[in-house]
N, C-alpha and C positions, 0 to 999 in steps of 0.2 A: 294819410296815405295808407293803403293796403298793398301787399304783394300776393300774387298767386304762385303757388309752387306748381309748375307745369312740366310734365315729362312729355307731352304731346299725345299721350294716350286718350281713350275716349272720355274718362272721367274728368281728368285735369283739363283737357282742352275745352270741354263743355263748361267747366267752372270758369275758365279764362274768359270765354265768350260772354257768359252771364255777368261776370264781374265788370267787364269792359262796358257792357250795355247799362248796367246799374250805375257805374261811375259817371257815364255821360248824363244820364237822367237826373242824378242827384248831386252833381257837380263836386265830386271829390276825385283825388288822384289815385289811380290804380296802376301798378306795374306787375312784372312778373320775373321769376327766378327759374331758370331751367338748370338743373344739376346734371352734369355729364360724369358718369362713373368711370368712363374710360375703359369699359370692359370689352368693346369691340368697335370696329371701324363703323359698322352698321348702326350700333347704338349712338355713337358720337354724331353720325350724320343725322340721326333722328332728333338728337337734341338740338342741333343747329337749326334744323327745320322747324322744330317746336318754337324756338326763339323767334324765327321769322313769322310764324303764324301769329304769335302774340303780338308782335309789332303791327301786323296786318289788321289785328282786331282793334288796335288803337290803345293798347297798354303801353305805358311809358313811365318810368324806365323799363327796359327788358334786359337782363343780365344772364349770360350764359357762364356758369361757374363749373370749371373742372375740379374734381376731387380725386384723391387717391383712396379708393375703397377696395383695395386688394384685387380679386379676380372673379370671374364667374365660376359656378360649380360645374364640375365635369360629371359625366353620368355615373361615375363610381363614387360620388359624394365628396371628392377632393376638390381643391381650388386651383384653377389654372392661372398662371401668371406668365404672360409673355411667351406662351407656348409650353412652358413646363408645367408640371403639376406639383403642388405642395400638399402632401398627405396631412390629414388630421384636422384640417380646418372646416371640413364640411360637417362637423358634429353640431349639436344643439346651438343655435345662434349662427356660428360660423360666418361665411362671407355675407349672408343676408343681413345679420345683425351688424356686422362692420359697415356695410354699405348704408344701413339706416342711421347709424350714429353719425357718419360722415355727412350724410344728406341733411339731417336736422341741424348739425353744427353749421354747415354752409348756409342754410336758410336763416338761422339766427344771426349769423354774421352779416349777411345781406341786409336784414331788417335793420340792424344797427347802423350800417353804412348810409342807408337811405331814410332813416328815421321813420320806418314803417310802424304803424301802431298794431298791425295784425298781418299774419301770414295765413292764407287760405289753403286748405289741403282738400283734395278731391275724394277723400274716403266715402264710401257708400255703406248702406245697411248690410250689404253682402260682405264687405270688408270686416265689418263689426262682428258678423256671425262667425266669420272664418277665424277671427282673433279669439273668439270664446272657445271654439273647437281646438285651436292650438294650445290654449291654456289647459283644457281638459286633458289633452293628450300628454301634457307635461306634468300632470299632477299638480297644478298650480293652485294657489288659494284664491280668496275672493278678490283681492286687488287686481291680480292678473286676469281672472275671469270677468272682471268689470269692463274689460276692453278698453276702447278709446274714448275719452270724453269729447263731447262737442266743442268744448273750450277748455284750453289749459295753457296759461301763460300767454305768449304771442299767438299761438295756434288756434285756428278755428276750422271746423269741419261742417260746412254748410249743407252738404249732401248726405250727412250720416243717417238721416231718416228716410232716404229714398233708395230704392232698389236700383242696382247696376243697369238693368235693362231699361228702365225709364230714362236714366241719365244718358244712355247711349241713343235712345230714340229722340231725346231732345237735341243731341248733337247732330244727328241725321237731319232733323227738321231745320236746324240753322245751317245746314250745308257745310258742315266741318268735315275735315279729312284726317282723322286721327291716325297715329301710328300704332300698329298692333305688334307689340314686342314678342318675338318668338319664344322668348324666355317664359312668358305667361303660359305656354303650353308645354313647357319642359318639366317632366315629373322629377327631374333632378332637384328641383326646388320644393322644399317643404310646403310652401304656400300653395303651389299648384296642386299637389296632392290633396291638400285639405280642401281646396276649391271643388275638386272633383268629389270628395267625400261629402261636402255640403249639398251638391246637386243630388248625390244619391240618397241623402236623408230626406230632401224634398220629396223625392219619389216614394221612399218607403213610409214616410210619416205624414205626407200631404202638404199641400200648399200652406204657407204661413210658418214653416219651420224656421226660416231665417229670421223672420219678425220675432218669433218667440225666443230665439238665442239673443237677439239684440235686446229685448225686453228683459231677459234675465241679466244681461250685462248692466242695464240701468238699475235694477234692484240690488244687485251685488255691489254697485258703486256706492249706493246709499248706505249700505251695511258697512262696506269697508271704511267709508268716511267716518261712520259712527265709531267703529272699533279704534280707528287711528286717533280719534279725538280722546277716547278713554285711555288709550295707551299713553298719550302725551300728558295727561293729567296724572296718571300713575308714575310715570317717569319723573315728573316734577316733584311729586311727593317723595319717592325714593331719593332724590338727590339731597334732600334736606334732613332725612332721618339718620339716626346714628347706628351704632352696633356693627354687626357683620355687614360687609359691603363686597361688591365685585369690583375687581380692578383688572385693567389690561395693561400689562408690562409696566405696572407701577404708576400709571397715569393718575393725576390728581382728580380727574373727573370720575366719580364712583356712583354706584347704584346700591342703595341699602337693601338687604335681603328680606327683612320682615314685611314691608309693605308689598313687595313683589310676591312673597309667599301667600299673602292673604287675597291676592287678586284671582280673578278667573283665569284659566289657562290660555285662553285665546287672547285676552288683553295683555297678560304677562308676557307672552312670547312676542307680541308685537312691540312691546315697550323694550324688551332685551334686544331686539334686532335694531331698533331706533338708537338705543344706547351704544351699541356696537358701531353703528355707522357714525355716531357723534364723536367717538373717541378715534376715528380713523380707519376703521375697516372698510374696504372697497364695497360700496353698497350692491354693485352688479354681481359680486361674488358671494354674497350672503344668501343663504338658502334655508330651506325647512330643516335640514339636518343640523344646521348651526343653531337654530332656534330650539331644537329639542335638547341638543347638548347644553346649551346655556340654561335651559329649563331644569335639567337634571342637577346642574351645578347649584342653582338656587335652592331647589327642594331639599337636596341632600346636604349642601354646605361642604362638600368634599371634592377633591380633585381639580384638574385643570382641563380647559377647552382650547384646542388650537383653531384659530380663527383666520380668515383670509388676510393677506398682507403680512404673513409671517408673525402674527401677534398671538398672545396667550392670555386667556382669562382665568382668574383664580379668585378664591375667596380671601379676604384680609379683614383688617379692622379699620374703622373710620378714624 
């Protein structure tokens, strides 16, 4: 069994239709999950309509899942909840990140309940290009610039190599009636501004810019995978070596300094972040500045580093 994550928009509704047709032709079970963030009455009505459309397409089961994802962004970049405005949540990540986390958690939970082997997502090549641009704007490393994989865990992205316009044209040819979320045209959302920028780049640099960005993501993903593998090997070596070590709050899990000092900086910093996650630092809060601070601690053998989660790293003896 597979489940389609369907919002009722052009991409996901076309994916729902294609999946339903494929399931009938190849005799497998396909259902859908529609996540309602509850941000507006219009959005909730669109979610209910999307669930109905999925049933009409022949998908079964179809589940409409409400989630608490905070509130939409107001035009000043803050978050509106129940008519009031909460300041400070419209920063990097903000409500968009909160909604994404809630949505994926709901999809994973639905997959467990229904015993689904995969959850299909409607992301397109344009989404991939926009993800790369978002990473560039944030000064992210190769892992972030690698964008979205076509396959990770339960999740699959069958349309990741297709342009958004082609997917929309296919939906039109199938006679679908998708919902066009007004939030997709609201510049209060970072993704909308990046989408406009992507269009400007196509105009300035010529056709094929989106494909080039997506290709860069593929290349960087291979590089990031290779570096992560080297970092894992380095961390395994550092765990068994003696001498001076890094500790966090006296934890028994340590990382020896000498193997780390001998490694290339890019590999060493990856290993240090992996070690920090292993001993309990929140992964989403760890960033480049923490990697640089840990790197200085390793190379100098002096001082302390404050890490997310209220933890402290320092040099000690094995």
